[in-house]
C-alpha positions as CSV (number, residue, x, y, z in Angstrom):
1,M,27.6,-4.7,0.4
2,A,28.9,-3.3,-2.9
3,I,26.5,-0.4,-2.8
4,A,27.6,0.5,0.8
5,G,31.2,0.3,-0.4
6,V,30.5,2.7,-3.3
7,I,28.8,5.1,-0.9
8,L,31.7,5.0,1.5
9,I,34.2,5.6,-1.2
10,G,32.1,8.5,-2.5
11,L,32.0,10.1,0.9
12,H,35.6,9.3,1.9
13,P,37.8,9.1,-1.3
14,L,40.7,6.7,-0.9
15,P,44.3,7.9,-1.3
16,G,46.9,7.0,-3.9
17,L,46.7,3.6,-5.7
18,F,43.5,2.7,-3.9
19,T,41.7,5.4,-5.8
20,L,41.5,3.1,-8.8
21,T,42.0,-0.5,-7.5
22,V,39.2,-0.5,-4.9
23,P,36.5,0.7,-7.3
24,L,37.7,-1.9,-9.9
25,A,37.5,-4.6,-7.2
26,L,33.9,-3.5,-6.4
27,I,33.0,-3.8,-10.0
28,V,34.4,-7.3,-10.1
29,V,32.5,-8.2,-6.9
30,V,29.2,-6.8,-8.4
31,L,29.6,-8.7,-11.6
32,T,30.6,-11.9,-9.9
33,S,27.6,-11.6,-7.5
34,W,25.3,-11.0,-10.5
35,L,26.6,-14.1,-12.3
36,A,26.2,-16.2,-9.1
37,M,22.7,-14.9,-8.7
38,R,21.7,-15.8,-12.3
39,R,23.2,-19.3,-11.8
40,H,21.4,-19.7,-8.5
41,D,18.0,-18.7,-10.0
42,R,18.1,-21.6,-12.4
43,R,17.7,-24.3,-9.9
44,L,16.0,-25.1,-6.6
45,C,18.1,-24.3,-3.6
46,E,17.7,-26.1,-0.2
47,Q,18.6,-23.0,1.8
48,C,16.0,-20.9,-0.1
49,M,13.3,-23.6,0.5
50,A,14.3,-23.7,4.2
51,A,13.9,-19.9,4.4
52,M,10.4,-20.0,2.7
53,P,7.8,-18.8,5.1
54,L,5.1,-21.2,6.4
55,N,2.4,-18.9,5.2
56,P,3.7,-17.4,2.0
57,S,0.4,-15.7,0.9
58,A,0.3,-13.7,4.2
59,E,4.0,-12.8,3.7
60,A,3.2,-11.7,0.1
61,A,0.4,-9.5,1.4
62,R,2.8,-7.9,3.8
63,Y,5.3,-7.1,1.0
64,R,2.8,-5.7,-1.5
65,R,4.7,-2.5,-2.0
66,R,7.9,-4.4,-2.9
67,F,6.0,-6.3,-5.5
68,W,4.7,-3.1,-7.0
69,L,8.2,-1.6,-7.1
70,A,9.6,-4.8,-8.7
71,H,7.1,-4.5,-11.5
72,S,7.0,-0.7,-11.8
73,L,10.7,-0.3,-12.4
74,S,10.3,-2.3,-15.6
75,E,8.1,0.5,-17.0
76,P,10.0,3.4,-18.6
77,R,7.7,6.0,-17.0
78,Y,9.2,5.0,-13.6
79,L,12.6,3.7,-14.6
80,V,13.8,6.7,-16.7
81,P,13.2,9.4,-14.0
82,Y,14.7,7.2,-11.3
83,L,17.9,6.7,-13.5
84,V,18.0,10.4,-14.2
85,V,18.0,11.2,-10.5
86,L,20.4,8.4,-9.7
87,I,22.9,9.4,-12.3
88,G,22.4,13.1,-11.9
89,S,23.1,12.9,-8.2
90,N,26.7,12.0,-9.1
91,F,27.3,15.6,-10.1
92,A,26.5,17.0,-6.7
93,T,29.8,18.1,-5.3
94,S,29.0,20.1,-2.2
95,T,28.8,18.6,1.3
96,V,25.0,18.7,1.3
97,G,25.0,17.3,-2.3
98,R,27.2,14.4,-1.3
99,I,24.9,13.5,1.6
100,A,21.9,13.7,-0.8
101,W,23.9,11.5,-3.3
102,A,24.5,8.9,-0.6
103,I,20.8,8.8,0.3
104,I,19.8,8.5,-3.3
105,Q,22.3,5.8,-4.0
106,S,21.2,3.9,-0.9
107,S,17.7,3.7,-2.4
108,M,19.2,0.9,-4.6
109,L,19.3,-1.3,-1.4
110,Y,15.5,-1.2,-1.2
111,L,15.3,-2.0,-4.9
112,I,17.4,-5.1,-4.4
113,A,15.3,-6.1,-1.4
114,A,12.2,-5.7,-3.6
115,Q,13.7,-7.9,-6.3
116,V,14.8,-10.6,-3.8
117,T,11.4,-10.6,-2.2
118,H,9.7,-10.8,-5.6
119,R,11.9,-13.7,-6.7
120,R,11.2,-15.6,-3.5
121,L,7.5,-15.1,-3.4
122,Q,6.7,-14.7,-7.1
123,P,3.9,-17.4,-7.2
124,W,2.0,-15.2,-4.7
125,C,2.7,-11.9,-6.4
126,P,-0.6,-10.1,-7.2
127,W,0.9,-8.4,-10.3
128,C,2.2,-11.7,-11.7
129,S,-1.0,-13.7,-10.9
130,D,-4.1,-11.9,-12.2
131,G,-2.4,-9.5,-14.6
132,G,-1.8,-6.6,-12.2
133,G,-3.0,-5.7,-8.8
134,G,-4.4,-9.1,-8.0
135,E,-8.0,-8.1,-8.8
136,H,-9.2,-10.8,-11.1
137,V,-12.4,-9.8,-12.9
138,E,-14.3,-12.5,-14.7
139,E,-15.2,-11.4,-18.1
140,T,-18.6,-12.3,-19.4
141,P,-18.8,-13.4,-23.0
142,P,-20.4,-10.8,-25.3
143,V,-24.0,-11.3,-26.2
144,L,-24.3,-12.0,-29.8
145,P,-27.2,-10.7,-31.8
146,H,-29.6,-13.3,-32.9
147,D,-32.9,-13.4,-34.8
148,D,-35.8,-15.1,-33.2
149,R,-38.0,-15.0,-36.3
150,L,-38.9,-18.3,-37.9
151,P,-38.3,-18.7,-41.6
152,V,-41.4,-18.6,-43.7
């Protein structure tokens, strides 16, 4: 909701006193939502359990891309370019630039959806469970050299 509000304000600036107050209100909404989410994540919620799918492993297989995205954006090689494009798009001032800005900013909606999906289905995340990609390979212990000669 806040991301959509920021995009709308960016495409249609508000007049007068609203130029400052509405963005400040959006910041307060975002920070309050973040704090509520952090508090919510610390306990078991009945509504979240009721929304849990009956077959979470199949659901997790369906959202494999979201799991990858949730894990990849913690790596600087993906995060830094994304942030450069996200912040750099703010300097596009033409009409086409503002439309591109709105599309780039709306990509954050998918990021939030990826994080929400990951948080809900984390026990079935292939990147969390076998160390990346879900392909667990059994390691055989190394063969140690031994001497079969008998002492004389």
